N, C-alpha and C positions, 0 to 999 in steps of 0.2 A: 589091902594097903593101896592107894590111890600113887601112880607115880605120872612125877610132870614128864610131857613129851618133848615138851619145849622149854630148855633153861640155859641161862646164860653162862660162858665159859669165861675165865681168865685164862693167858693165855703164855706162855713162855718167850721170852724176847734175847734171842743171842746178839752175840758182838764182831760178826765175820768183818776182816779188814774192808770188805767191799761196800758194807753199808752205807748209809748217807750218816752224815755228822749230826747229833745233837736235836733238836727241834723239828729241821729236815725232813728228818725223819719218821715216816706215817710209821710204821711199827712201833717206835717208839710211844709217838702222841696216844697210840691207839691202846698201847699195854699200860701206860700212868693211866688211861681212864679207868679202868679194874682193878688195878694194885696200888692202894694208897701206900705204901709202903716203897714201891718204886720212884727213882727221881731219876730225870733226866738232868747228863753234861752236856755241857757243847760240848767239851774234844773227843767224846765218846762215838763211836761208830756202833749204828745200833740196825741190824741188816734181814733180820724175819723175823716173826711172832709168829709160834705152832700154835694152832687149835685141835692137833689130836690126841688119840691117846698112845698115839708110837711112845715108847720106853725112852728113846733119847731127851725128847722137849715135850713132859706132857702139860696137857690141859686138867685145870679142875674147873668144878662148879663153883662159880663166883660166890654164889646164896651159903655154902656150906663148908666149901673147901676141898672137900673128896675128888680123890682123882679120878675126871674122866673115866679110864679103865676100869676103876671099881664100881663105877657106877653101872656102864654097862654089863660087868660080869653078874650085878646082883639082878638086871633085869632084860635081860640077850634078847627074850622074844618080843617084848614089847617095844622097845627102842632098838632096835635092828632088825627082827624079821627073821621068817625060817631058813628063807633060801640064801640071806647073808649066811649065817651059822653054821648051816652044811659046807658052805663053800670055804670060808673062811675061819670060821668057830664067832667067839665074842668078842668081835674087835671090829674097828671102823675098815671100811674096806678103801677109805681114802685117807689123805691128811691133807689139809686145806694149811695155808699159810698167807701172809702178807710179809712183801715184799719188798723192801725201802734200797735202791740201785744204785750208788755212786760212780761204781769203779767198775769196768767189764767183771763179770765171773768168768771161774773156768772153761775153756771149751773142754768139752763134755761131751758121754752119755750115758744114758742108762742101760745097762745092760738086759737081755731081752731072758726071756723066766728059765731058760735051759740052763743058758749060760750064769745067770744068778745064784741058782742053786750048786752049780759047781762053784763056784767063787767062793759062796757062803762055806762048802763045807770044806774047801781047801786055806781060806783067810777069814773065821767069823768074826774077827779083831777088826778087818777094813768092812768086808762086804755084811753088815750087819743083818741082813735076812735073806731069804733065799728069792723072794720077789722080784719081778719086774718093774718099770716107772714109767709107764706114760703121762703126761702133763700135758694141763691147759694153764696160761696164763691168760689172764683177763686183764685190761690195759685200766687203771684208775684215772692218769692225767697223761703223764705222755711216755711212750716205753720204745728204745732203741733196743733190737737184736738182733743179732745174726742165725737165723735157726732154717736148717736142710740147705739141699745145694742148688744152685742157680742150674738152669739149663745147660748142658754139655756145650751145646754151640753159643751160649754166653759166654764159655771161660773159653774158648779153643782157640777166640780170636786176641785173650792178651798173649797168650802161652805165643802166638806166634809175631804178636808185634812187640815183645820184650825178648832179647837173645839170652837174657842173663835167665829167663825162666826156665830156657830147652833143658836144663841141667836134671830137671825133676823129671821128665817125659821119658819115663820105660823103653827101652830100646826097640825097634820094631815095632811100635803103638803108631799108627795111622795119623800125623799133626793137625790133620783136616776132620779126621771123623773120630773122636774120641768114642769109648766107649765106657760101662760103668769099670770094667776093669784097668782101663788106667787112669780112669779119676782114685780110685782106691787105689793103687799104684803111685800117682802124684800127692797123694794126702800123706802115703807111707814115707815118702822121700822128703817132702817139707817136714815133718814131724823129726827127721832122721840129721837132717841137715847140723852143720856144727853154728854156733853161734858166728861165726866169721861168713860165712855163705847167709847165713840170714839176714846182718845186716848190710851186706851189699846188694840183698836184693830189695830191701826196705828203701836204701839210698837209692838204687835205680827207678824204684818206686816213685819214691820223690820229684826227680828230676826229669818224671815223662810225663806231658805237656797232658793238660786235661782234655781236649780235643780228641789227642789219640788213646784215651780210654774211651771215651763214647758213654753209656750210661751207667761205667763203674768208676766216673769222675770222682763220687764220693769217696773215694780210697786217698785221696789228697787232702780231704775235709779229716778222717776218723784217722789215717797210720800216725800222725802227730799226737792225737789224742793218745792212741795206746800206747806208745815209744813212752810216753808222760809216764801211763800207769804202770807199766810193767817191761821199761826199758828196747831197747834196739834188738834184743840179740833173742826175742820170744818166737817161734814159728807159729807160735798158735795166732799171731797179725795177718801171717801171709795166708793160712790155711782160712782164715776168716774172710780176709779182702778179696781173695780171689777166687773163692770156689765155692762159696756161701751167699745163700739171700742175705741182703741190709734190710731190714723193716721199720719203719718209723712210724709207730701206731699211737693213736687219739683214745679218750676214753670210748668205753662200749666197743671197744677190736679187741681182739683175742689172737694166739699162735696155739698151736695142737703139738703137741714135742710126742712122736709115737717112742718105744722101746727101741734102743737102737738110732735114732736121732737124735742127729749131731746140733749143736747150738751151743750159745757164747748170749747171754743177755747184760747188755752194755748200762742202762740207766733208765728209770725212773720207777714209779710205783704202780706194782701189779698184787693181786689176789692171783695164787697159786694151788692148784687144786690137782692131786698126784693119788695113783697108788699108793698105796702102803706100802712104803719103803724108802729106803736112803741111801742106796749103792748110785754110786758113780765112776765110770772111768778118765779121766783127765789127762789130759794132755798139753795146754797152753795156757796162757793166761795166768801161770801158776812158777815157782822155783821150780828147777831142773829136780828137786829133790823127792818135789810131791807130784814127781809126772808120772804115770802110770805106763806098763810095756808097749812101744809101740805098734808091735805089730800084732798085741792083743785089739789092742783099741782099732787098728787097721781093718783088722779081719772080718769085726764085730760090727762097725758102723753100716750101719743102713744104707741102702742105695736104690729100694724100690721106687716107683713112682716116676713120674714126667719130670721131674726135677725144676720145680717151678716154685715160686709164691703161692700160689694155690694148694699147692700141697701140705701148706703148715697154718695158713690165714685163716683164721674162721671171722666173720661177721657177727653183727649181733643182731640177732631177729625179735623183731619188737615179737611180743604175746601177748593176748588181751586174755588168756587165760587167768591169771590174777588180779586181785584187788588193785594193787598200787602198779601194776604193768609189772614187765620182765623184760627181759634181755635171754633171748636164747642162745643156745651155743653148740653147733651140730659137728662132732667128731666124724673122721671119717671111719670110726672103730665100727664095724660090722658085730651086731648079735645074734641076727636068726642064724637056726640050724638048717642045716642040710633039705632037708625034711622041708621046714618051711619056704625056702627058696624054689625047691620045686614045685612044690603045691601053686605057690605064687604066679611061674611060670607058666603052667596049664592053668590058670585061668586067663593068663593074657592070650593066649593061642595062637602065638607063632616064635620061633628062635629069634632068640636075641642074640647081639656081640657079647662080647665080657668087656666092661668099663675098665678105661683107664686108672681110674682110682681105687679100686677094690676088686677082686679074684673072681667075686661072684657074678651071677649071670644076673640083671635087674630088668624087672619089667613094673611099668603104673600103668592103673586101671582104675576104677572105681572103689577096686578092693586095696588099694591099696592103705599100709599100716597110718596109723598116728602117731606110731613111734617115731623122731625125727630122726633116729639113728636107722632107721629103713631109709631115708628119701635120696642120701647120697646118691652120685654126686650135686644133687639138690636141695638145695638151704630153706625150700618151702615145700609145702606136700603139694603135689603136682595137684593141679584143678583142669578136672575134663568136662565137655560140655559132650551129654549123650548125642551118639548120631546111629544113624541104620545099619552101617557099616564098621568104618571106625572112630573113636571119639577125637574129639581135635580139645586138644590141653594147653594150659601155659607150665613150662617151666623154668625154675628160677633158681642161678649162680648167683647169690649177693657178692660174693666173695673174687668173682672174675669176671673180663680181664682188669687189671690191675686194681681191683675194691670198687671200683664203682658197680659190679654188676652186672649180668645181661640175664634178659628172658627172651624166650624162645618159646613162639606160638606155634604148635604143629601137632601132628599124629603122634602118636605113643612110640608108635614104628621106627618113624623117622627120628624122634627125638633118641630112641636107643643107638637108630643106627649113627647117630650125628654126635653120641656121647664123647668123642675125642675133638669136637670142638673145647671140650675143658681141658683140655691136655695138652692145648696148645703154646706154644711158649709166649706167652704173651710177655714176659721180660726177653727177650732179647733183644740184645744190645741195635743198636742200630746200624747195620751196615756199610753204612758212613759216616763216621760221627765228625769228619770236618766238615758237615754240610750244616751241621745243626746249631741253634743257637741256644747260648748258656741259658738266658732269659726271653722268655714270650716276646717277640717284636711285633706284636700288635696288640689293640684293647678292643675289647666290643663295647661301642657306644651308637648312639642314635645317628641314623642316616637319613638324610632325608626323600621323603617319599619313597622310603625302602622298610623302615622299622630300624631293628636295631644291623648293626654289620662290625664286620673286623676289617680296624683300619692302622696302618701300620706306624707304631711310633719309631721307627727307626728306616733306614734306609737297608732294603732288601736286597740283595745283590741277587741276580739272575741264577739259574739253578741250585738254589738255597730252599731247605726244610722250616716249613712255616708251622705247620701243625703237624700232630699225629692225633688222630681217637680210634676210638675203639668202641663196634657198635654194640649198644646197652639195648637196643629191642631188633630180635629176628624173627621174621614171620613170615610163614609160608604165603605165597602169594593167593593161592586157590583156595578155600575153606569147601567145606562139605555142603551143598547145594540145602539138605537138610536141616541145614543147624541156621536158628534165627539171628539174627545183627545184633536183636539186645543183645546176647549172651555174648555174639564177638566182642561187642561193648564191653561188657564185664572183662572179659579175660585181659581185652588190653588196658583197663584198668589196673584189674590187678597184675599184671606184667610190670607195667610203671611202678604203682607203689612200692612190690616187694624189692625193687633196686635200694643198694644201697644210698644213692643218689637222686631220689626221687623228683627232686625239684629241677635238676637239669633238663628235666624232660618235660614236666610241668611248665616250667618258664617259659617254653617255645610254643604256647597258645598265642594265637593273633588277638588283640584287644580288638579287633574293627570286623571280627569272624559275624557272620550275617546267622543268626539262627535260623536252622534247619534242622534236616534228619540227618546231619549228622553229629557226631560226638565231639567234643572237644579234646579228646585222647586221638580218635579217628583224622582228625583234622589234622591234628601233628604227626603225626603218621603218615598222613597222605603226603603234604605236602613240604613234608623236612626228607623222607626217606631216600635212598639210593640200591636198586637190584644190583643184588652181587650173587656170585653163583657161588658156594661152597659145599664141595662132593659134587651128588649128582642133582642137588636141588637149589633152584632160585629163590632165594627170600629179598624179601621186602627189609634194608637194614637202617636203624636211624642210629645216626653218630650227632649227638649232642653238641661239641665242640664245632665239628665243623659245618654244624644248620646255620651257626650263625653267620658262615662267609656266602653271599650275595651272589645270585645268578648275573654274566655280563656275556653278552654276545663275541666282545672280543675282550676274552678276560687276560689279566694278567699272573694266573695262577693254574693251576692242573693236578688233577688226582690220583691217585695210586692205589687200588687194594690190594692188601695181602691177604691171603684166603689162608695164609698158613698162621698168621697174630691175629687174624681180623678189625688189621687195623686199617683208616685209611688214612696217606699222607698227602698232605697240601704242599706241591713243588711251586716257586717261582718261575713263571717263564718267561721274566726280563727283570729288569730291576726295578724294582719300587720304591717310590720317595716318602718320606714320613709324612703324614696326615692325607695321603692315599688308600682309597679303601681297596682291599682286598678281594679279587673274583674270580668263581670259577665257572664253568658253562655248564648249566644244567642239561643242554639237548644237545644230538648230536651236532657233530661238527660242522659235515656237508651242508645241516638245512639249508634253504632261503631265509629271506626277512618273516613275509605272510605262515611259511611253514613254520618256522622258529615261535612266531606269536601264536599261533593255534596249539603248538604243544605245548609251550607254558603254561598258557590258560586252563588246559582242559585237565592238564597230568599236576601243576603245579601251585595252581586255582590265584595267578597273577599274571598281568601286562608287564613286557619286558620295557624299562626305559631307559636301557643302558646308554653310552655314548655312539654307538652304530645304530640304535633303532630312533634314536632320536635327531640322527646326524641329516643333513639336507637330503633331499629325492636324490638328488644326482649321486651323493655318497652313497648311498645304500644300495643304488642299484648297480654301480660299481662292483659292489661286496658281491651282489648277488649274481652280477656276471661270472666273474671268478669263483665260485663257489659251483655254479651251473659248468662253467668249464672244468672244474675237478671231476664232478661227476659223469660229465662226460668223457674225460681223458681216461677216466677208472677202465671203463666199461671197452674201450678200444683200445687199452695196454692188451685187456683179458683177451679180446677177438682176435688182436694182432698174434699174442701167442699162442690160442687155440688152430693158428690155420701154421704158422710155425714159422713167421715171420719176424723174427727175435731184433731183427738191427732196426726192424723198424717200429717194436714195440720197446727198446731201448731208447731208442728218440724221442716215442710218447713219453714213457715214463720220467724222463727229464725235464721234459718241460711240465710233466703233472705237479715236481716236486717243485720248479720254476713258481709255479701258482700258488702252491701249498703255501711258499715262503712268503709270497707278497702277501696274502691275505692271511699271515698270521698264525695258521693252526698247525705248525711244525710240530709241535707238540701234542696238542690233540689226534694228530694222525699217523703219528708213531706205530702203529702196529703194520704200513704198507711197505716197511721195509724191507721183509721179506722177497716183492717184488720185486725189488730191483735185483736184489743181490743174486736171486737165480737166473731173472735177463742177464745181467753182467758173464754169469760163471758159462749161460749159452754161447754167447758169442767172443767168447775167450777175454774178457776183460778181468784177470784175474786179480788183480789190484784193486779193482770197483768193486768187485764181487767179495773179497774180504770185508771191504771199508764197510759197506752195509749189511753183511751179515752179521759184525761186531755190534752195531746200530741196533739191528732185530733183535740180538743177544742182552744188550743193554735196557732195552723196553722192555723186556719180560723179568730181569733180575737186578738191573739197576736202580730202580728207585722201591726197592723193599723186596719181601721175602716170597717167591712164588709160590704157588699150592701146586701139588701132586702134577695136573695138567702143562703149567707153566715149567716145570721143572724138568719134565719130558721134553718138552719144546726146547727148554735148554740143552738139555742133553745131546740131543739131533741137530741143534745149530751149530754145537761145538764140535761134534763130527765132520760136518760139512765142515767146521772151519778150518780142523785141520788138515781136510782131504784135499780144501783151497791154498794153505799154506804148503804140504805137500810138494802141489804141483807145481807152485811159482819156485820152489824150491828146486827143484829138478829144472827146470824151464833156464832158469840162471844159472844151476851148472853144466846144461846143455851150450848154452851162450858163453859161458866163458870156456868150454873146451873148442867151441870153432875160434872163440876170439884167437885161443892159445896156436891151434893150426895154424892160424893165417899170418899171425907173426913170425910163425916160426918159417 
């Protein structure tokens, strides 16, 4: 007898109190389409529609009314396949659902397989099966959720700035350098807190200025909602708001929750697909009587990974392998065997480091599997151009940073060495939240003679953050000589189109571009990129929002790149008035007018028409004179220092900084601060040495998170500063003793 391989199901709709009411529930609407006896009631909550063969809420074949389980039992090999039967028997390996969420679900984890088996054996009434339960939630409209933990460096500042939170940090833990063990004990302490303490902390949070919370300012918006739903004494609110990632997602996006992964869904309609299990441990957003053991929860919860949105966020990757088109969601689960992986590494021909997203070694080449689960941490199959020695490839992760995606054009070896790019703390709270504006202080509009530009919509004070952007394209500067240019263009096009928001890049194409042998994407990359150093490699980096900020030789803003976050921050160097264009400099600060024009034309493809370049000749000449003096003074300072004439070098460096200030280049030449710091120390002017050492440190870490080299220099300068301050104290102490002897 022929067996239908495709047949329509009718599910089971349940009524948990977190579901949406009446016809607002998509679960109810869909169930009503297949069950004529199902009547939607306006005052009833409809939470989930189950479609699996799980005994709790089984699905039926719509046409015959048979239980799905019975149909599978009769035709297991045809409907399930031998592999599934060998591992699980005649049952579906997964459980699909539609969820319609109005109120926050419980703060929960689904135990791993080993723990699930123990819990099932001990209490089969509560833990109804011995299976683990990783799950994926695919968004149908708008979806809010807490999922996974924030980076440790994002959590620490909140506990440092709010004294009431210090109660939860374990004794002996370094408050400035948390570990996963610290986080585990904080979770435990928060969940064990009594109602009065929980309420006190929630009140303190609501009284905290939004600027002090930085990127966690959403706490002030979410906490009142959670209090309305679950009261002001539910510790789940504290764990979720202080420790977990908050995601606000749209249609076609998804999250992946591994076994033991902490999560709490807040609102929205989603398709949820999980392993065949209904096991759960709950400790928040539910009455105390329904909560599980705190110690079991805290000991079980998963901490592996880099603690970032990228650990749980999954972008929908478009595929053309189906007639109607589809979205592919690639989880971080690795399915290859050890022998498969060893074989893959042998094909690659070099030893590669471990990826931060999984424990296996990774190698990509022309033999890379077509199975998407083998591509992690990349969301698209790496595409390579053959070369005589090592191929040149495009690697894309459409999820990070901050969901707009990144494509890296380089060799497989460099990509493997650079995998830690994807574990960077993209969601680190900005180190100086008081410098941020609540809303973007500019808009992109047409600027006469320049195309599009960033124009201030409000007064921007000096030393404020105007925008923070992250790289979407990173390309190694040189590619193999035997690679054809047309192939490079293909890689660039692929890299852009595989991003989550490719239009941000394609919209940068110049409308007046001359037709030549340079492709549109090449032109975008060449005329909008900055050279940045990440690890040992130099890259051309494209920042699409930053690309809208035009050049000026006397700019009102400056940029700072953070290797740690791959972010470029634009800071105001003076007050900027509403309607004024925001500008940065694309050229080296000390270049003369003719040198700047030549460089801007050859590298960026335009002639500068800023106010300095179009000023009267006498103004331009005066500027060139100052810049030439700056160049000469720099050489003179070094020559005097090498000769040991430190007093003369100090006099010269003081004149150098006077001219730099006159020319308005202080922010562009801040890397010179270490020179006067050292010179003042040599001549015994310790207070001035301390002043410039602090300025040098601020130049490295005052504008954003530095990379490893910057961090090492900060440590060195901090040591120097300690030495200087120690000598100042000793000198002052000696002077006080001398004064005391004289007075006696």
